[in-house]
FIGUKE-608942 format. One record per residue: residue in one letter; x, y, z of N, C-alpha, C, O, CB in turn. Coordinates in steps of 0.02 Angstrom, whole numbers, plus 50000, padded with zeros to 5 digits. Glycine has a CB too. Layout:
BEGIN
AXYZXYZXYZXYZXYZ;...
# end
This chain:
BEGIN
M456144804248252455604805748298455594813148315455084816448310455664801548361;L456184815748336456224822848354456074827248295455734832348302456914824448382;C456324825448235456214829348174455464829448158455204834648139456614826448115;T455124823648164454414823248151454024827548201453564831148181454174815948154;L454194827148264453864831148315453964838548303453504842548309454114829148385;R454584840348286454734847448272454344849848211454084855448211455484848348260;G454294845748159453914847448099453174848448115452874853248090453994842148047;K452884844048155452184844648173452074850948215451574854448206451944838448212;L452534852448261452474858348303452504864648260452104869248269453034858448357;L452984864948214453034870748169452414871448127452164877048116453654870148123;S452144865848103451544865948063450954868848102450564872848075451374858948039;I450904866948165450354869448207450454876848221449984880848216450314865548272;L451064878748241451204885748258451104890448200450824895948208451904886448285;M451324888548141451294892948084450704891348038450624894447985451934892648045;D450294886448058449714884548018449914882747947449594884647899449204890248017;I450464878847941450724876747877450504869547865450594865347909451504877447873;P450214868047807450024861147794450624856547794451144858147765449654860647727;L450554850847827451084845947831450834839647796450314837047814451304844447905;D451214837247748451044831147713451204825347760451794824047774451424830447644;I450694821747784450784816447833451214810747806451624807947843450104813847855;E451124808947743451504803247715452244804747706452664800647722451204801247649;T452404810747681453104812447670453404816247729454004817347732453174816547607;K452974818347776453174822247835453574828447814454074830247845453604817847882;S453344831747761453674837847737453164843447733452554842347730454004836747668;F453424849447734452994855347730452764856247659453094854247611453364861547755;S452184859247652451934861147586452274867747569452064873047593451154861747584;L452784867547527453194873447513452804879247483452904884847505453744871547466;P452354878147434451994883947406451604887747459451584893947457451524881647352;S451294884347507450914887847558451384891347607451214896647634450444883047595;F451974888347620452454891447665452714898047636452784902947671453044886747680;E452854897947570453114903947538452604909547533452784915347523453374902247469;S451964907947538451454913147533451234915647602450724918947608450844910547494;R451634914247653451484916547720451944922347738452474923147708451554910847772;Y451744926147788452124931947811452194931547887451724929647922451774938647791;I452784933347911452894934047983452684941048000452944945947973453654932648004;L452194941648044451904948148061452234950948124452264947548175451144947448071;T452484957048120452824960348175452534967148187452124969648148453584960848162;Q452734970148243452534976948258453144981048277453564978848316452004977148315;V453194986948247453724991748263453374998348277453105001548232454254992448204;G453375000348341452985006248360452255004848348451994999648370453215012548321;A451915009348313451205008448297451115005048229450545004248207450845015148298;Q451655003148197451625000448129451684992848129452094989948165452185003548087;K451264989548088451314982348079451704981148014451554984047962450604978948076;I452194976648019452614975047961452604967547950452714963647996453344977747971;G452484965547888452494958447870453124956847831453324960547786451874956647828;F453444951247849454044948847815453864942447779453614937847811454644947847865;P453994941947713453874935547680454254930047717454844930847733454094935847605;S453924924547731454214919347773454854916447744455294914347782453724913747785;H454934916347678455544913647650456134918547656456694916747639455434911847576;W456014924547681456544929347695456794928647766457314931447783456294936447683;V456434925047809456594924647880456954918047895456664912647890455954925247923;A457594918647914457984912747933457774910448002457674904548015458744914247931;E457694915248048457494913748116457314920248152457454925748128458064910048154;I456984919448208456834925148252457284924248312457264919148346456064925348272;I457694929348326458194928948379457994933548436457794939248425458894930648352;L458064931048497457994935348556458694936948580459104932548591457584931748613;I458834943448589459504945848604459484950048668459074954548675459804949848545;E459934948548713460014952648773460414958948754460894958548716460374948648830;R460214964548780460554970848764461294970548780461694973448744460234976648803;S461484966948832462184966448852462614962748801463224963248803462244963048919;Q462304958948755462674955248704462854959448644463254957348602462264949248682;I462564965448638462664969648579463304973648585463424977048635462064974348569;L463724973148534464324977348529464124983548490463974983148430464924973448495;N464134989348523463924995548491464424997748439465024996448444463845001048543;L464185001148387464595003948335464455011548333464025013748295464445000648264;P464805015448375464625022448384464745026948324464445032348320465005025248441;F465155025048277465305029448221464915027648158465135029048102466035029348206;Y464335024648168463895022848113463215026048124463065028548178463835015148105;D462805025848073462125028448076461775025448137461885019748155461725026648011;S461345029448170461015027248231460545021248220460385017748268460625032948261;R460335020048159459905014248146460295007648148459995002348156459575015048078;L460955008048142461385002148150461565001748224462035004948247462035002448104;L461184997648261461274997448334461934994448355462204996248407460714993448365;G462194989848316462814986548332462824979648301462464978248253462914986048408;V463244975348328463284968448304463234963748363463374965548420463954967248264;V463044957548348462994952448400463284945948372463214944548313462244951548424;H463604942148415463864935548396463314930548408463054929948464464524933748437;H463124926848356462574921948361462744915848319462804916348258461894925048339;Q462804910148351462944903748319463534904148270463494901648214462314901348282;G464064907148293464684907448253464694912848200465164913248161464794901048221;N464184917048198464144922448148464094929248183463844929748239463554921448100;I464324934348149464244941248172463634944048135463624944248073464884945548159;I463124946048172462514948548142462444956048156462394958048214461894944648169;P462424960148103462294967248114461554968048132461114964848103462474971348050;L461424972448180460734973648202460514980648180460824985648196460684972948279;V459964980748144459694986948118458994987948147458584983448145459674986948039;T458864993948173458204995448199457774998248142458015001848099458235000348258;L457134996548144456674999248094456335005448120455945008648083456164993948075;Q456465007348183456185013548210456565019348181457175019148175456215013648288;S456195024448162456535030248133456735035148188456365036248236456075033848081;T457335037948180457575043148225457715049348183457925048748126458215040948264;N457595055148212457675061348174458405063348166458605065848113457305066948208;L458805062148216459495064248214459945058248201459825052748227459705067748279;V460465059248162460925053748147461265051348210461385045348218461445056048095;S461425055948255461795054048316461335051748373461575049548425462215059848339;Q460685052148364460215050348416460065042848412459735040548365459555054448411;R460295039048460460175031848462459495030548493459315033748542460735028148502;P459115025848465458465024148495458565020748562459085017548574458055019748448;K458065021348606458105017948670458015010448658457595008348618457565020648720;I458425006548694458414999248683458154995848746458334997548802459134996748666;Q457714990948735457454986848790457994981948812458504981248780456814983148769;E457874978548868458344973648893458404967548847458954965048836458144971348963;T457844965248820457834959648774457514961948709456974964848708457454953548804;L457864960648653457634962848588457454956748545457744951448552458164967048553;A456954957748502456774952648453457044954948385456944960648366456004951348450;A457384950448350457664952148285457444947048233457444940948246458434952448288;I457254949548175457104945348118457764944448080458014949148050456534948448072;H458034938348081458674936848048458514935047976458164930047963459064931048085;L458764938947928458584938147858459004932847823459594931747840458664944747822;T458704929547773459034924247734459394927147674459384933147662458524919047712;Q459714922847636460064924647575459584927347521459794930747475460454918747547;S458934925747527458434927947478458364935547475458094938147426457774924947495;V458594939047525458504946247529459074950047494459054956147490458444948547602;G459564946547470460114949847433460604953247479460914950047521459834954847384;T460674959847472461194963547509461064963647584461534964947623461234970547483;L460464962347606460304962247678460354955247708460154954147765459604965147690;A460604950447670460664943647695461094943447758461634946347760460974939047641;G460844940147810461214939547872461094945147922461344944847978461934939047858;V460724950247902460594955947946460024954147993459564950447974460424962347905;G460044956748054459504955948102459124962548107459404967648125459774953848172;L458474962348092458054968348096457674968248162457294963648176457564968748037;I457794973348203457484973748270456754975848264456594980848231457874978748315;V456324972048295455604973548298455384973848371455714970948414455194968248258;D454844977248384454594977648453454264971148474454364968748530454094983448459;R453874968248429453504962148445453424957848383453364960348327452824963748476;V453414951348393453234946748340452514944648355452374941848409453734940448335;L452064945948308451354944748320451124937848297450614935348320450954950048285;G451484934848251451284928248225451414927848151451854931248124450554926948240;S451014923748117451074923148045450384923548014449884921648044451424916548024;I450364925947952449734926447916449854924247844450414924247819449434933747919;S449314922347811449354920347741449314926447696449144931947719448804915347723;H449474925547634449434930947585448714933447580448594939447573449694928647516;Q448224928847583447524930747580447334935047640446964939947632447074924447577;Q447564933347699447414937347759447734944247754447444949147776447654933647822;L448334944447727448684950847718448294955347671448204961247684449394949747692;S448054952547615447674956347566446994958647593446754963947575447574952247502;A446694954547636446024956047662446044959947727445524960947758445644949647672;N446624962247749446694965847812446274972147811446344976447768447434967547825;E445834972747860445404978647865445454981947934445004985547954444674976847851;S446004980647969446084983548036446274990848031446414993447977446624979648075;D446284994148088446465001248091447185002348070447355007448041446365003948162;L447624997348084448324997848065448444993748002448404987548004448784995348122;P448584997047946448734993047886449404989447895449844991747931448764997647823;I449464983747863450074979847867450514981547807450314980747750449914972147870;E451114983947822451594985647770452044979547759452284976547807452024991947789;V452144977647697452604972247681453304975347679453414980347645452424968647612;F453764972247715454454974947719454764975147650454734970347612454884970647766;Q455074980847635455444981847573456184982847590456344987247630455164988047533;P456634978847562457344979547578457614986547563458094988747594457754974447539;E457314990047515457534996847498457425001747556457705007247556457154999347436;R457044999647605456915003947664457555005247703457615010247738456385000647710;I458035000647697458685001447731459165004547681459365001247633458954994447758;P459355010947691459795014247643460505011347645460745009547699459815021747655;P460845011047588461535008447587462015012647629462525010047651461795008147515;S461855018947640462295023347679462355021147752462805023347787462035030447677;I461905016847775461925014647845462565010847860462785010547918461315010147859;W462885007847810463485003847819464125007947815464665005247825463514998347767;Q464075014447802464655018747796464815022147863464355024747894464555024047741;P465435022247885465615025747947465485033247938465555035947883466355024447966;L465295036447992465155043647991465785047448009466225044948043464585045348039;S465815053547986466375057948005466225060748075465645061048095466485063647954;I466735062748110466655065448177466235071848175465855073148221467335066948210;A466295075748122465905081948115465155080548113464765084548139466125085748051;S464945074948084464235073448079463945071148146463335071048155464105068248026;L464375069248193464145066848258464015072548307463705071548359464645062148288;R464235078548290464145084248336463465087248331463315092048366464645089548324;
# end
């Protein structure tokens, strides 16, 4: 009963077709959807099969990592796992940390993303979900960028030298 109710609720929220007889999601339509977010003035779409969950994190739960790139905000313990948190906001200086709100929204990535599997990407807002057709037909003032894993440089995981922090 709870599983059926949860499935119907997800179907309504994400506008995903639900097969009434099998009570399962239509996988092809789910994979062609995007979770739409906003970071600053930029809209970013994440393929839905890349998103394990959307996590709300209190700033006080984040363990800072001061000797790493400023885009690596820290780590958080969530459901028995340690999740590294990476901001998508760009900062000019390596040592300049972005300002953090009290509650953060993070897109927790799945194994489908390869090297970024298990990482939480901090976004300003989650706007909803859209289909591939809506993404292609977007004519708003803000174009929607589809997230590319290459956007996160591998150097973000390397500790910095003390000289680079000055």
